[in-house]
N, C-alpha and C positions, 0 to 999 in steps of 0.2 A: 435445270431449276424449276423447272415447271410443277404446280403443287396436281396438277387434275389435267389430264389433255384426251385427245380424239383423234387416232392417227386414220387416216381415210387414205386407202388404197387407188390410185386412178386406174391402177392395171386391172384390180379386181373389177373397177367399175366397168372397162373395157369388154372385161371377161363376160360379164351379163348382159352388157349390151349389145356384144355378137351371140351369146348363146339366144337369146331374146331375138333378134334379127332374125336367127337362123330356123325359130321354127314357121315364119311368113314365107311367102312365095315371091320369088324376086320381083322389083318392084313396088313391093308394099312397103308405104313410108312408114317411117317411126318420129314419132312426138315423143320427147324425154321431159319425165313430170320433174320440173326444181323449184315450184311452189313450196312455200313454208323452208325456205333456206334450203331446198333441195334433201327435205327432209331432215331437215338438221345439219346435213352434210357439206353446206355450205354454196349456194348457188350460182355463184360467179367460176368460180374454180372447176365445179362440175359442168356448169354450161358450155365452159370453152373447151372441156374433155369433150363432151357429145359432140360439140360443131365440130372438132378435131375429128372425130370417128365417122362424122358425115350424115351424124342426125338430121333430119329434113323440118322439124318442130320444135318450139320447146313448150312448155306449158306452165303457167301461172295462175296467180288466185287475185293478183291487184294491181293496177296500174304502178305503183310503187317498186313492186319486184320485175315487173318489167324493164321502167326505167332503170333500176339498176344494172340491168345485164346492159342494154342500150349504152350505158356511159362508163361499162367495163369494157367495151370494146366489140359484145357478140352481136352478130351480123342476120343471123338465120332469123325466119318468120319464128315469130313469138305470138300466142295465143292466150289471153287473158280470159280466164272461164268461169271468172266471176263478173259482178256489176263495176263499170267505172261510170261515176258521176257524167253525166250528157254534156256538162261542163267545160270537162276536161276532155272532149271529142279531138279539139286541136292539137293535143299533146300525143294524141294517138296517131293522128295522121304525120306529126311529123318526126316524131319515132317511128316509123312505120311499124306499127303493134296491132296486130286481128284482135278484135273485140266479139265476145259472145253476145251474140243478139239473142235476147229470151220472149218477147212480146211485140207486137205491132208497134203500140206507142212507143216504147223504148229503140224501136228502130226509125222512126218520122224523126224521132226527136234528133236521132245519131245522124241522121241525112242532112236535116237542115244546118246542124253544127260544124258538119264535113262541108257542108256547100259553103259555109261565112268561111271556113280555112279556106276555101279554092284546092281543094285535094279530094281525095277519094281515100275513104276507109274501109278495109279489108274487114270484113264479119264473117261469121260462120255461126251458122243457125241453131239453135239451142233447142232440143225438142224434149221434152217432157211426156217418157213413154211409163213412169212408172216410179221414178224415185220422186218425184213430188217436194221437187226443189225448185229450179227453174226451168223456164221452157216453155215453150207453146205447148197447149195441154192437147198431147196425141194419142189417148185413150180411144177405144172403138167408138164409142160415140160421139165424140168429138171431131174425130181426125177430117172430118170435110173442111169443117170449119179452118181448122189448123191451117190446112193446105193451103186455102183458099187465102188466110193470112201471111202466112210462108209465101206464098208466090208474090203475095203484095210487096213486102217488104223487102223480099229479093230483087225488086225493081226500082227501089228507090232509088233517086240521084245522090251520086256522094257514096252511095254503097258500092263495094264488089263482094259479092256473096258467094266468097270462093268456097266454103266448108259447110257441112251438115252433120250436128251431132248429137248424141243420148249418151246417159249412164248410168251403167245396170247400176241398180241398189243391192243387189243378192248374188252377184255373179259365183263368188266361193262359197254360198248356200244349197241355192234352189235353181237346179237347171230349166224344170217346169216355171218359173218366173220369168228367167232372164230369157228363156228363147219368146215369152210371151213379148217383154219388151224389143226383142228383137223384130218380131213379127212386124208390130205396131211400125218401128225406127223403118222398115224395108215397106212399109204400108202406105206411109207418109211419103216419103222418097218420091214413090210411083206415084203417088196423087199428085203431087208438084208437080213432078215430069209431066203428067199428062196435059199441067195447067201449060205448061212449055218453059218450065227453069228444072237445068240441070248443075249438079257442083260437081266441081272438081277433085273435091276431096270429099269422104263420108268417111266416120269414124265413131266407134264405139267401144272399142277392146282396153279396158282397164286391164290392171296385173293379172286379175283372175281370171279373165275373158282371155289375153292373151294364151295363157297357160293350159285353160281345158276347152274353148270354143274355138276352133280354128274359121268354123262358117261367119266369124265376126268380125274377122279382119277387114272386110272391105280395102279401102284405100290405104288405110292407115291404121297401126294401134298405138297406146298412149300407156306403156306401161310406168307404174310409179314404183311404188314398193319395192317391186322383181329386181327392177334397174339395180338399188343398193343394196341386193342379194335377200333378202327374207320374201316369204311366201305369205300370201295374201292372208291365209289359214294355217295356223300352225301345224295342224294336220294333214297338209297336202303332203301328196307322195314326193319327195325328194327327186325321182326320177322323172319326174315330169320335164324340169331343165335344168342342168347343172348352175347353180345358182350359189354367189360367195358373199359373205357377207362385207361389204364397202369400209364400214367401220368398227375399230375397236377403244374402247373407252377405259383408261387407266389411272391411278393414281401410285402414288408413290407414302411410303409408310414415313411418318415423322414423327415418333419413337414408339416402342414398345414396354410396356409397364408389367411387372409383377403386380399381381392384385390378389389378395386374401379370400378364401371362399366368404361365403354371406354377404358378400360386398356388392350392393345395388349400383348399375351402371345408367346413367346419362339420368335424362328426363323422366319426370313420374316412376323412376325403381322399377320401370317393368319388365327389367331382369334382375336376379339376383343369383350370382355367382355357386356353381354346386361345388366347386373346386377351387383350388388356389391355381390362378389362371396369368396366363403371357397375354394380354391384352394388345393390338397394334391400332395406333390411331391412324384413321384414313381423314387426309383432308378435302374432303368431297360429303356434301349432304344436298338437302333441298334447294338451298339457294343456288345450285349449281344441274338442277333438274334428275339428283338423284333420288329418289322419292320415298316420302317420309312413311309410306305402307310397308316397303320393304323392311323395319323396323323388326329384329327378331323372328325374321322370313328368310330371307335372300342369303348367299354365299356371294364372295368374292372368290377369283382364284391367284393362286399363287403358283411359281414355277412345281412348288414341291406337294399342291393341293389345296383343297378348297377348306375357306375360312369359314365360318358364319358369322352374319351381323348380329352383336347384341345391345340391349340395350335400341332406344330410341335413333333414329335417325336425327340430328339436330340441321340446321343451316347450313354450314361450312363444315360438320367434322360428323364421321360416325368411326364407331369401335369394331371390331372383329377379333374373333378368340383364335389366336393360332398358337394357341399351347399344342396344340399336336404337329407344330411345323417347326421346332428348333432352329431351321435356318432363316426364318424371317427375321430381319433385322431394321435399325433406322436404316430407309433410303432405301429397301425391298420394293419391286414396282407390284402392284396388282391389278389385275383386270376386272373390270366393273364390267362390261359388255366384249365379246368377242370369242373367241375361240377359246371351245371348251366353259364358255360362260355365256351362252346366247340371252339375247335380249328377252326374248320370248319367256323364259324363264321368269324374269320380272314382268311382265306383261301378264303371264297366269296369277300372278300373286296380286295384281292389280286389277283384273278382271277387264282387262283392255287389251290393246294390241299395238304391237311395235313400234306402229306408225307412233303414237304416242309418245312414248318415250324417247324415242329417237329424237322427235318435234320438240320434248320441251328441254332438251341440255342446252343452257342458257349461253351466251355469249361468252359468260366468266371462263369457257370451256373452252381453249383454243383449239382448231383443227389445225394438225399439223398433215401438209399432201406430201405421201409416198408416189 
């Protein structure tokens, strides 16, 4: 009876986990990225599966995401990669959540709040080696100052500086720039070590680096989109790692209508039928995260073949031309994303990446776990 739904295969998630873990040497830790509701796949079920599989860490973007997992019973370490207001430090301590620490002032504020809470807050020091987002600025001309400040932050009372990390900005594009970032990261780690502090976990390998640059694995990898079966760049060689998409998005035909030639379809009359046609009405639209930009451009897949979207995608409905698929009737199932209908095709039309199209799928689409 579900109008539109997503099927999430936890077995495929496990296959991808083992395939990515198999790229590393024994002892390399694994952080599964489950931010943004596990890239649209459902953070709690995915996190529980990763915990069952033996993942060492989970990565989220904010406090609310971390607390959701703790309240669901997830017990393994969780790192918040974004900023958390210092006023919430006591909540971090209470839920045993690790916080990214991106500058000395923030470290001092976290230290003060953790001491007020009467506990110790675990932090991972964030280094900006070229992403220009968050982190101690670790370029060639600032690395000495960064090392001094990181060493100070690591010794603050109330904080346990367990890890240090950076984020690559172009690992799926430029090897030269990625290696420059990596060298900067290694340089600041060494300088902090010379000042007397070492870190138990050094990490920087996102999905692209995990697939392309084994030297960057260090103590832990943290794949995101690859864990869900998609390559960071659709042009990557699939032979790099056997990945299988974890999610399929499907809908069911409401009705099939016979419509004569020369009839305009949907808002704005952007498509006028050139022949007598059979149009299947699908209960999915941009209100579900199925982009309006797919209008007159994308196809959906039925068991018998592909059918093009005709006319503009509406908020809740779209139409597809099934004239050449006579077996399609009311109740037939159409695949929007999945086998034979990759999300990357939609991403190319929208001039974006698979990440975005997965993340924008709304809560109106229930996730069914297999």
